[in-house]
Structures are given as C-alpha cells and as structure tokens.
NUFI-68996 format. One record per residue (C-alpha): residue in three letters; x, z, y. Coordinates in pm, 1 decimal. Layout:
<atoms>
['ALA', [X, Z, Y]]
...
</atoms>
This chain:
<atoms>
['MET', [12865.1, 8611.2, 10868.0]]
['ALA', [12488.5, 8570.9, 10853.6]]
['GLY', [12525.8, 8196.0, 10809.4]]
['LEU', [12744.3, 8256.7, 10506.3]]
['VAL', [12481.7, 8484.9, 10353.3]]
['VAL', [12208.5, 8226.6, 10404.4]]
['ALA', [12426.0, 7943.9, 10272.7]]
['SER', [12519.1, 8137.1, 9960.4]]
['ALA', [12156.1, 8234.5, 9898.8]]
['MET', [12042.8, 7873.9, 9934.4]]
['ALA', [12323.5, 7756.2, 9704.2]]
['THR', [12224.1, 8015.7, 9445.8]]
['ILE', [11862.2, 7903.4, 9458.2]]
['GLY', [11969.2, 7539.3, 9426.9]]
['LEU', [12187.7, 7610.9, 9124.3]]
['ALA', [11916.2, 7816.0, 8959.0]]
['LEU', [11665.3, 7535.9, 9008.9]]
['THR', [11912.0, 7280.9, 8874.1]]
['PHE', [11954.2, 7468.5, 8548.7]]
['LEU', [11593.6, 7585.0, 8506.9]]
['VAL', [11384.3, 7275.3, 8581.0]]
['PHE', [11441.2, 7090.7, 8253.9]]
['PRO', [11404.7, 7394.6, 8023.2]]
['ALA', [11087.4, 7493.3, 8209.4]]
['GLY', [10948.1, 7142.5, 8163.3]]
['TYR', [11032.4, 7153.0, 7794.1]]
['LEU', [10864.1, 7490.9, 7751.1]]
['SER', [10563.0, 7369.8, 7945.0]]
['ASP', [10528.4, 7073.8, 7709.3]]
['ARG', [10558.1, 7298.6, 7403.6]]
['MET', [10355.0, 7604.4, 7509.2]]
['GLY', [10128.2, 7478.9, 7784.5]]
['ARG', [10123.9, 7558.3, 8153.1]]
['LYS', [9907.9, 7872.1, 8148.8]]
['PRO', [10154.4, 8096.5, 7960.9]]
['LEU', [10436.0, 7980.9, 8187.1]]
['ASN', [10226.9, 8046.3, 8497.4]]
['LEU', [10152.2, 8395.7, 8367.4]]
['ALA', [10520.9, 8460.2, 8298.2]]
['GLY', [10610.8, 8331.3, 8645.2]]
['GLY', [10352.1, 8559.6, 8802.7]]
['LEU', [10488.5, 8858.4, 8614.2]]
['LEU', [10843.4, 8775.2, 8721.4]]
['MET', [10726.4, 8742.9, 9080.2]]
['ALA', [10555.5, 9083.3, 9058.2]]
['LEU', [10879.4, 9229.7, 8922.9]]
['GLY', [11067.8, 9074.9, 9215.0]]
['VAL', [10826.1, 9227.9, 9464.3]]
['PHE', [10863.4, 9566.4, 9295.4]]
['LEU', [11242.7, 9539.3, 9310.6]]
['LEU', [11215.2, 9447.3, 9677.3]]
['LEU', [11043.0, 9782.2, 9733.8]]
['LEU', [11358.9, 9950.8, 9607.4]]
['ALA', [11593.1, 9734.7, 9815.8]]
['THR', [11818.4, 9863.4, 10090.1]]
['LEU', [11782.6, 9761.0, 10452.4]]
['SER', [12067.4, 9508.9, 10426.6]]
['VAL', [11890.3, 9328.8, 10140.7]]
['LEU', [11568.1, 9321.9, 10341.4]]
['ALA', [11755.2, 9188.9, 10643.8]]
['GLY', [11911.1, 8914.1, 10433.2]]
['THR', [11572.0, 8823.0, 10291.4]]
['ALA', [11423.7, 8814.4, 10640.1]]
['LEU', [11705.6, 8592.0, 10759.8]]
['LEU', [11657.3, 8352.2, 10470.1]]
['LEU', [11282.2, 8334.1, 10528.9]]
['ARG', [11334.2, 8289.8, 10901.3]]
['VAL', [11574.2, 7999.5, 10852.3]]
['SER', [11347.3, 7832.3, 10597.5]]
['GLY', [11058.4, 7871.7, 10841.3]]
['ARG', [11257.4, 7702.9, 11115.3]]
['ARG', [11345.9, 7409.6, 10896.9]]
['SER', [10987.2, 7330.7, 10804.4]]
['GLY', [10726.5, 7341.5, 11072.4]]
['PRO', [10611.2, 7224.5, 11410.0]]
['LYS', [10869.0, 7201.3, 11684.1]]
['GLN', [10643.0, 7273.9, 11982.3]]
['ARG', [10701.2, 7608.9, 12146.2]]
['THR', [10328.0, 7684.4, 12159.5]]
['GLU', [10302.8, 7655.6, 11781.7]]
['ARG', [10620.7, 7847.3, 11708.9]]
['GLY', [10443.9, 8139.8, 11545.4]]
['SER', [10249.2, 7924.8, 11302.9]]
['ARG', [10555.8, 7827.7, 11103.7]]
['PHE', [10630.5, 8181.2, 10992.7]]
['SER', [10432.8, 8336.1, 10714.3]]
['VAL', [10296.9, 8688.1, 10737.5]]
['LEU', [10565.5, 8813.3, 10501.6]]
['SER', [10842.5, 8649.6, 10703.5]]
['SER', [10711.6, 8807.1, 11022.5]]
['LEU', [10705.7, 9145.7, 10853.2]]
['PHE', [11065.4, 9112.7, 10736.6]]
['ARG', [11169.0, 8985.6, 11078.8]]
['SER', [11018.0, 9288.7, 11248.4]]
['ILE', [11201.5, 9517.5, 11006.4]]
['ALA', [11530.9, 9334.4, 11062.1]]
['ASP', [11493.2, 9332.7, 11442.6]]
['SER', [11402.8, 9700.2, 11471.1]]
['PRO', [11672.7, 9926.8, 11622.9]]
</atoms>
C-alpha cells in the first residue's frame, strides 16, 4: 500500500513537471527570473502553511516520499546513512514512526 502511495506521488510530480516546464520557461523569458522566483517562494510558503494543517496520514505520506527520495540519492555506506536525509525528512520520519 505504501509503495502505491509513493508511486502515485512520484507520478503526479512527474506529470506536473512535464506540463509546467515549458510554460515556466516562457514566462521566465518574458518576465524575468526574479518575479518567478518570488512567486515560487510564495507558493512554497503556502505549501508549508497547508502542511501545518495536514492530518497525520498526509504527514506520514510526505515522510515516506522524502525517505524514499533520500534513499535513492546518497551514499550507500552504513556509516554515512544519516547524511542522506535532510533535517525535514528526519523530522517527518520521527513523526511517522512514533506510536
């Protein structure tokens, strides 16, 4: 079940990127990069605010997605295992693993 959640989240991100890359490039050419960076920062802040209102299942899904993405990119040695997770991922993991 968890694998299906991660796969659907990754597919959603891939589709969103597919449809947004070219319009974002066009807007960047027309308006400049600074306004788009500002808009992206505001959207990210909105996403963080919405995450504050999320239920535990949404947080667990986010933690699972971040945990999988951390495993796919990073060192493979056991001694460096903790370095591949960001602080935010570790926070979500501790929330998801709590009883």
